[in-house]
N, C-alpha and C positions, 0 to 999 in steps of 0.2 A: 442245166445242172451247175454250171459255173456260178450263175446268180445265186442258186440255192446254197452253194458252198461258201460264197463270200458273205452272206448275211450273218451267219454265226460269228465270223471274225469281227464284223462291226459290233455285234452285240457284246462279244467278249471284250472288245476294246472299251466300249462304254462302261461295262461293268467294272472293269479294272480301274478306269478313271474315277468312277463313282467311289469305289472302295478307297482309293488313295485319298480322295477328297474327304471322306468320312474320317478316315484315320488321322488326317492332318487336322481337321477341326476339332476332333475329340482330344487329340494330344494338345492342341493349342489351348483348349478350354481347360484342361487339367493344369497346364503351365500357368494360365492366367490367374488362378485362384488357389493360394495356399491358405486354407481356412484354418483359423485358430480360435479357441474359445475356452472358457471356464478356467481351469487351474494349471499353472506351471509350478510343479513341486520339485523338479530337479533342474540342475544347471542346463540352460538351453542357449543355443546360438542361432540367430536368424542371419543368414549370410548370402541368401539367393537374391541377386539384384535383377534378375531377368523378369521377375513377376512380383507383384505385391503380396504381402502377408495381409489377410483380411480378418479383422476381429469381428466375428459374427454374433457373439454374446459377450457380455462383460468378462474381462480377463483379470485373474488374481494371481499375482506372483507371491508365493508364500512357502513356508516350510523350509526356510533357509536357502531357497533357490535364487540363482542370479540369471536374468535374461540379458544376453549380450547381443546388441544389434550392430551389424557391420556397416561401414560407410557405403552410402549409395542405396541402401534398403528403403523401400517404401512401405509404410504401414497404413492400411485403410481401416477405419472404423465405421461399422454400421451405425445408423442414426440411434442417438441416445445410449450409446455404449461407451464404456470407460475402461481404463486399465488401472487396477489398484497395485501400487508398488508396496507390498506388505499388507497382510490381511489376517490378523489374529496371530501371525507369526512373521518372522523376518522375510522381506523380499527385496531384491536389489535389481535396479535397472541400469545398465551401462550402454548408453546410446551415444557413441562417440564417432561423429562424422568428421569430414575434413571440409576445408573451405571450397575445394573443387568438387567434392563428392559428399554432400550433406545427406543426412537421414531425414526423411519426410514422414510426418504424421498428418494424415488428411482424412477426408470423409470418402466413404465408399459410394456416396450418392449426392444428390443436391441438398439433402437434409444434414444439419450439423450433428456431430457426435458430442459426447459430454467432455471428458477431461482426462488427463493423467493425474492420478491422486497419490501424492506423496504424504505419508502420515507417520504416526508414532512408531509404526513397524517398518518403516523404510530403512533398509540396511545402509551402513556407512559405505561411502564410495560410490553411491549412485551419482549418475552424471547425465546431463543433457548438454552436449557440446556439438556446435555446428549442426543443429537441427532446424528444419523448417516445420513449424507447428501451425496448422491452418484449418479453417473451416469447421471448428468445433465450438464449444462454449454453449451448448444448447441448454444447460441447466442454470445459466446466469452465475455459475461459480468459476467462470473462466475456462480456458483450455488446459491450464496447469493449476491444480488446486494444491497449495502448499500448507500442510498442517503438521510439519514434523516437530519432534520434541528435542532435537539436538541440532547444534549449529553446524556440525560437520557431516550430516547425513547426505546432503545433496549439493552438487555444484551445477550452476547453469552458466554457460558461457557461449558467446558468438551464435545465438540463436535468433531466428526470425519468427515473430508472432504476428499472424495476419489473418484477416477475414474472420475473426471470432464473432459469434452471434451475441456475445456479451463482452466480457473483459478478456485481455490476454492472460492475466494472472490474478489469482484470488489468494490472499494471505490469511491464514487462520490461526497462526501462532507467532509469537515474537521470534522464536528460533528460526522460523522460515525465512525471516528477512536476510539471513546471512547467505541465502542461495541467490539472491538478486545480484545481478552484475551490471557493469557499465558498458558492456560490449555488445549486448543484444539489441535488437531493433523491433519496434512496435508500429505497425502500419495497417490502415484500412480495417480496424476492428470496430465493431458497433460502438464501443466506448474504449478509447485507446489507453485509458488509465489503468493502473495497478490498483485493484480493490482491496482495501484493509477491512477484513471482517471481524476485527477484534474490538471488544469493548473493555477488556481488562488486560493491561500490559504488565505481566508479573515476572518476567525474565529480561535480561539485558538484550538489546537489539539495536542494530544500526541500519539506517536507511541510506543507501548509496544513491547517487544521481544516476538513475536508470535511463534518463533521457525522456521520460515520460512521467506525468504527475501521479501521485498517490492519492487515492480518493477514500475519504472517511465519510460514510454516510450515517454513521452512529457516533455517539460520544465516546471518548477514550479516557480511561483512568489508569495512570502510571502509578503503580503501587508495588508493595511487597519488596521494597528495596531495589526495585528495577531502575535501570537508566536507559532511556531512549536517546540515541545519538543520531543527529541528522547531518549529513554530509553537505558541503557547499553545493549550491545549484539545485538542490531538491525543491520541488513545488508540492505542497501539501493542499489538497482541496477539502474543505470541510463543509458538510451538508448543512442546510438551513436549520438554525437553532441548535447547533451541536457545539460541543466545547471539549477541551482537553484539560483534565485535572492533573496537575503535577503533584502527586501525593494525595492519598485518599485513605485515611485511617491507617496508613503505613507510609513509609517514606518512598517518594518517587522523584526521580531527577530527570531533567531535560537539558541536553547539551545541543544547542542549535547554533552552530558556530560557522557561518558563512565567510565569505571574503568580499572585499570591494568589487572584484570582477565577477564573482559568482555567488551572489546573495541567496539565502534560503527564503522561500516565499510561503507565507500562510495566507490563503485566500478562500473565497467561497467556491462551492461546486456548481452554483447556479446564480441567478440574479438575486435571490434572497439571501440576506446576511446570515452568517453564523454567529454563535455567541462570543466566546472568548477563550483565552488561555488562562487558567486559574491557578495561581501560585499561592499556597496557603501554608499553614503551620506544619504540614507534613512534607513540604517541598525540600528536597535534599540539598545540601551544601554543594556548591560548584554548579548549580544550575545556571545556564547562560543563554541570552539572546543576543547574538553578536552578527552584525551585517545581515539583518533579516528585514524583509518587506512584509509588513502585517497590514492586510487591507480587506475591505468589504465585509467586515464583521460588526460586532457591537449591537446585535439585535436585542439584547436584554436591557439596554439602557445602562449597562455597567462597563462600557468600553470593550476594547478588543483584547486588552490585557488587564486582568483583575489581580491586583496585588494585595494579599492578605497574610503575608508571612509574619513569623514571630521572631525572626533573627535578621540581623543587618548583613550577614554574609551568605544567605541562602541563594541569592540571585544577583546576577550582573546584566544590565541591559546597556548596550553600546552600539553606536553606529547603525541604528535601526530606522526604518522609515515607516511611519504610521500614517495611512491615508484611507479616505473613503469610508470611515467608520459611520455606521448608522446612529451612533451616539457620541461617545468620547473616545479618544485614542487609549487613555489609561484611566483606571479606577483605583484609588488608594483606599484600602480598608483597614490598614494598620500603620502606627508611626514607624515601625521597623521597615516597612516596604519603601519608605521615602529614599532609603540608601541606594535602591536599585535604579533610581532615575538619574540619568546621566546628562551631560551637556554636549553630546555628539549626535544625538538622534534628531530627526526632523518630523514635523507634524503638518500634514497638508490635506486640505479638501475633506476634512472630517465634518460631520454635521455640527458638532460643537468641538472646536479645536483645542479646548482647555483640558487639562488634567483635573479629573474630579476627586476631590477629597471627601470620602464618604464617612469620615470619623465624626462621632459625637463626643467621644472621650479620648483625651490625649494622655495616656498614662505611661508612655515611655518616651525617651528623648528622640527627637527627629529634627532633620534639617531640610528646608526647602531652598534649593539653589535655582539660579536661572538655568533653565534646561536646554536652551538652544541659543547660539550666538545670533542667529537671524533666520526666521523671525523670532521675537520673544514669545514665549508660550505663557498663557495665563493659567491660574489654578482657580477652580470653582470649588467652594467649600460650604458646608452646612454652617449656619450662624450659631447653632446652639452647642458648639464645642465648648467644653469646660475642663478646668484644670482638676486632675485627680492624681493622688499618690505623688505629689511633688513633681508632676510632669510639667510640660510646657502647655500652658492653657490655650494659646493660639500658636499656629505654626510659626516657627521661627523664620523670620525673613532675613536671610544672610546676604542677599544680593539686591541692590536697589532696583534691578530691572524686573524682578519677579513681581507678578501682579496677582492680586487677590480679589476675587468677586464673590460675594456671599449670595447663595441661592435660597437662604432660609431653609424651610422644611419642604420646599417644592419638590425636591427629588430625594426621597428616602428609599434606598434599595436594600432589600433583605439580603443576608448572606446566602449565597448559593447552597442549596441543599443537594446531598448525594442522591442521584436518581439515574442509575445506569440505563442506557437506552439498549435493550437487547436487540441485536440485529443478526439473527441466524443466517446462515447461507441461503441465498435465494434459490428456489427451484429444488432444494433437497437432494 
């Protein structure tokens, strides 16, 4: 009888333990997943740091709503999901961590998520500060896709971008450049550069030294009275056979003013050369290349800087280094462009180290000076230049060290034609 009475006690104990275990695991499972999806249409705060918020389908912040994420919160996104900050109506994201307690955006699995998408509907005051953004970029549009229409819609500061399947950031509008900071870090991404998905630059923008290069795989046209300003230390990578037009049927201005200690670099994105920087009749006054390294371009045979301006004060070039051109360092297409050539720049290791004079008619005054103290640079020019409109028939040689070498008609290069290279976001 004693044995019979003790058995139920054991069974009861086992049942009780199993019940506690089930309750614990179920409670733990509930705590482990705060699933969020679809639409946020009212002000919302994510502040639970004990378990992650999991975005199971793409999330849209809209209808004037603000999503605020507290320090230490972890946000996980399922594969190929994204968060739209604004979608047909205003949406705002305030993700403000701290140095000791950052906010994390990461993947919920081994497969990458898409991106955080800031666009024309992104509300003013949106911020990513002290955030770790990792394991996304599945669409090749980066982990943060910036396509805002205002310069004060978004601030990015002190963030870490790592392990992207593509780029850390993708820039889709000039205004979005204002969000890029000098305090974030970019490590271990498939391509560590900031991707510039623009072909037309129609509003003012500034490129800061982000500590990682900017990649242009398409050609860029600065126009509509826009000015692109490039800060000291910036490195710009241009894709093969691509160029930057400074002015195109309307005024465009480029201010690339580096320093001796922190020059700006224009270089290729691969082993194949890019085309050139094209300064033309639409180039805005005050354009400048100062303390710039211009290298690995010249694919068209028209140099790495093509000068075809119609004013003597549109462009200043000074303290620049031209090297490793596939053709010439500079190509001159107008007499007025000669005023941009300085005596402080250097020309080394170019396929042809001379400045090419592509003029056949010299109808405005122009002066050719010795362009470098050491070594002396030569000018190569077409021998069929002729005097028109009381201009100078032959280039005026004002310095005895300047050298002239006629190429006859061996190199006749047509004026570049406007042909934008459309490069839509990859992956859609």
